[in-house]
N, C-alpha and C positions, 0 to 999 in steps of 0.2 A: 856502911848507911844502908840503910832499907829502904830497897828499891820493890814493892808490890808489885803484882799483877791485877789489872782492874778487868773484872769478866764482867760485861753490862751485857746482860743479858743470861741467863743461870737455867734455860730449856738444854735441850739435846746436845747442841754443838756447843756453845759456851760451857753447860756442867762436865760435861762429857774432858773436853779439854782444861776447864779448871781444876775438876778432880786428880786430872793426870798430873798435873802442874805438882798442886799441894801433895802430892802421893810421894816427889819425887823432892818434896823439901824447899820449895818455893814459896810463898808468903802470896796467900791468893785472897782478893777482896769479888765476893758475889757483888751484884745488883739484878735486883731483877724486880717487876713491877707490879708478879702476884702476890700479894700479901703472904699467902697460906704457903709458898712455897720457903719465900723466907723466912718466914717463922719456924719450918721446920728444918732449916739448915743450920740455923740459930741453935734450937733446940735439941737438935738429935745428928747434926752432919748431915753429907751428900752421899746417898748410896750410889753406886754404877751396878747395876747387877748385866745378865748375860755371858755369853760366852768366848770375849773375847779375856779379861782385863776385871774381873770383880772384885771391887773392892769399897770403904769408905773410907768416906776426909772429915774432920773437921776443920772451921773453917768460918769465918766472917763473911755477912749478907746484910744487905742493907735495902729499902726499897727508895728510886729514885731521888725522893725529899730527902730525906738523910743522910744521904753521902757525902761526907767531908773529908781533905786529904785532896792533895794533887800529885798524878800520879805518871811516869813515864810511860810503861808499858800499857796500852790499852787495847783489850779487844771487844768490838760490838759484834756481839751474837742475838739480834734479834730480829724475828721479822722484817723481810725488804721493807713493806708498807709503813714500821716503825720505823726504819731510820732517820729522818730529818726531826722526828722529836725525839729521837732518843738521842743522836748526837750533838741536838742543843743542849738538854741536858749534860750531855756529858761534858762538853767544851770545857765550861769553870774548871771542871778538875784535871782538864791536860795540862802537862808543865810544857814551856816554852819548847823544850826540846823534849817532847815526847812524841808519841806516834798512836793514829788509830789502827790496830788491823782489825780488815772486815773480814770477819768469817761468817760470812751472809751465803745467800744463795742471789743471784740478779749482778747488777751493775751496780752496785751502791755505792762504789769506790767513789765514784765521780759527786754523790749527794755529801761521802762524809769531807771530801777532798774543798765542798763548796764552800763547807764550815769553818774547817778549824785548818785547811789550804794542805795545795797538793804534796808539801813537804813532809806535812808530817800525819802522812794517809799511805798505809800499806795494803797491799790486791791479798788476797787468799782468797782458793776454792779449796772445797773440802766433799767429797763423798762418802764418807764413813757413813755406819748408819745406826743410827741413834733416835729414841723417842721419849719425852716425859713421857711419864708412866702415870706422879701420884707428886703431892708437895715429898720434897728430900730425895727423889727414887730418878732417876734415871738408868735407860735401857740402852748398854754400848753394845747393838747387835752384831756390826759386822764392819771387818778393816775396810778401807777404800780409799781414795787418794787425797792426800794430804798438800798441799801445794802453795808456798809463798814467793809472793815478788814485786821489786816495787815498780810505781805504773811509768816508768820511763825506762827499764829494764835493767837498769843499774843493779851492780851486785858491791854492795855497799856493805862496811861492817854491822850495822844494825842488821840486816838483812841477814848476814851471816850466821848472826849471833840469835835473830828468830828462827833461822832454819834449825841448827841449836837445839832451842826451846822445843819447836814444834816435834825434833826426832824423840823428844822424851815420849811423845803422844805416841807416836810412830813411826822406827825408825825409818819404814822406805818414805818419809816425808820428803820432798820434794824441793828446793829452791830455783826459782828459775829466771828468766831475763825475757818472759814469755807471758806474764801473769793474763791479761789479757784473752788471747788465746786459747789459755785454760775457760776462764769466766763466760766466754761466750760461747764452746764448746757445752757447759755445762747449761747456758740455756736449751739451745738444743735438746741436750737431753732432758732438763726439765719439760719440754715442750712435751715431750714422748712422757714423762711421769704422766701430766694433769691430764691427756689424754687416757691413759690408765687408770688412771682415780674416780673417772666415768664410772666406772666398777667395781664390787666390791672383791673381782679376784684380786689376786696379789702382780704383781710387777711383774714377776718370771712367768705367769701364766698367762698375762696379758699379752706380752712379746712372743711367748710360745705359738700361739695362736694366727694362723697363715693368713686368716680371712683378713683379719687388724692392720697385716704388715703392711699393705701399700697405702692406704690410711696414714698409718705413723709415718710411712716412709716419704710421702707427698709432707707430711706436716714439719719431717725436718729439712725436705727441700727447701722446703718456704723460709724457713730462719735459715740455714746454712748461707742462702742465696744473699740475705742480708746481712750477715759477719762479712762475706766477702765483699761486697758493698762497700763494707766499714775498714776495707784493707786487713783485715783482721787474718795472723798465722794460725788456724784453729789446730788445738791438742788432741790429742787422743789421751782414753782415761777406762780403767775396767772395762775393757770388753766395748767402748762404743769409742769408733773409726769414724770423724765427721766427714773424711774422704770418702766413707763408704755410703753417703748418703749425698754426696754430688751428683747432680745430674747426669752427668755424664758417668759415674762409677758403673760398671755391673752387675746385673743382678746377682750373680754370687758371691761378690761383695759386698753386697748389703745386706745378703742372708747371713754370709759367715758373722758380721758385727752384731746380727740380733741374736743368734745364736749365743755368741758371747756375752753378751750383755744378760741374756737367760743365766747362763752359769753362771756367771758372780752373782747375779742376784738370790742363786736358788742355796749360795752356802752364807744367806744372812738371818739371822734368828729378827730382823727388821724385814717383815714380805709383802708388806704394803707403804707407799711411800705418803713422809708427813703432811702432801697435801689431802688422800687421802683420809685419815687423821684426823688433819682438823676439818673435812667436811662430815666423817662418821661418828667420828667420839667425841672430840671436843668442839663438834655446831660452833665454828667458828669462821670467818670470811680465813680467806686463803691470801695467797702471795701472786695470785692469777692477773691482777694490774698492776704490779709493780716488775711483775716478769715477762707476761704474754701482751699484755698492755703495753711495754713498752716496746717490746719488739713492734706489736701492727705501727707503733708510732715512728719508728726510726724508721721501717720500710716504706712509710708516706714518704719519709720527706726523702728516697731513694727514689719514689715513682716505684715502688716495689709490689704488687697487691700480695694479700695475703689473706685468702678466704677459709684457709683451714683453720690455721693458728684462731681468726676472728671466732667462726663456726666453735671451736672448742674452748674459748675465755667465754662465750653463750653461754653454755652450755655450764661449765663451773659457775657460771654467777646463779644459774638457773637454779642449782643442787642449793647452793649458799641462800636462796630465797625461796624455796621450797615451792618449786614448780617443777624438778623433774626432781628425781628418785635415782640413785646410786643404783646401778645396773645395767647387764649385760645388753639391753633390748637401747638405751640413751647411747652407747659407745655403736652398736649394731647402724641406729637410727645415722649416727654420723658417717659411718663407713659410707652407706649409698649415697646421701645428700654432702660429703663434705666431698669423696670426688667425682662428683658430678664438677661442683665446685670448681675444682680444678682443673679441668679440660678443657 
């Protein structure tokens, strides 16, 4: 019996995963809201470029309103702020015994579960480097962590099957009993990426600049504190060690983690974050409200102040709305103002 994989969101993450599955012989159906991207995939296929595993696959693609059929294996790979709308559109196509894997940034598993049920929601964490370049073309620029886990930490048959599937994409993929630890760790790292995206410099160059590190450390402290208040056991990945950003961590540990993050990012053909690309290239709104905005909201529930996170969020909004530009001055201004707020 046919058991195709539905990839809802055929951009950087969804396109990279789906193309790898299709290349391995799985039947893959893409869904994307960009009509030119859908048309290009149907006409010419999907091309994956870059240094890791360049290839080309032919498969079907649909606009959301044109999808037909019911699917057991579904990956949601849209921007975090589009999750609610996308999962509502996906839900009628989800089999009763099917599931949705949240291959996204943020804590979108809670949004998905509220729509289709926690039992049909699977957590996923990705940190590989990829970019949408143009209709029908995705850059896969560098390997990074790929982790899948059940929301309750159980090791189920479907988790094992999903792990085997993700190993097609990256043999180093992990099945975990602590997906929330990875998702919250990515939120902390994501906070650092939002700060780097205030400039036109690469991720590695900003993280390597020592005058920025006290601000970035204070930013990480805020989000780590909230994660700990949530009772999360944080997980390290790709050079980012959450323990190095606990208030009690030594400066040596913190600097070591920065250096390891720099080393990891220097190896990728994706030099800038997707946040920077949204602001500088695609000229569209970022995921900042769904990520940092959520952090501020959860912090407020715990009575935890987040002045630096709030300041980064505000500056991203300023750039989105044309009140500020991407520049070293924008981040440099935050260095003095942000640290003053933290004291």
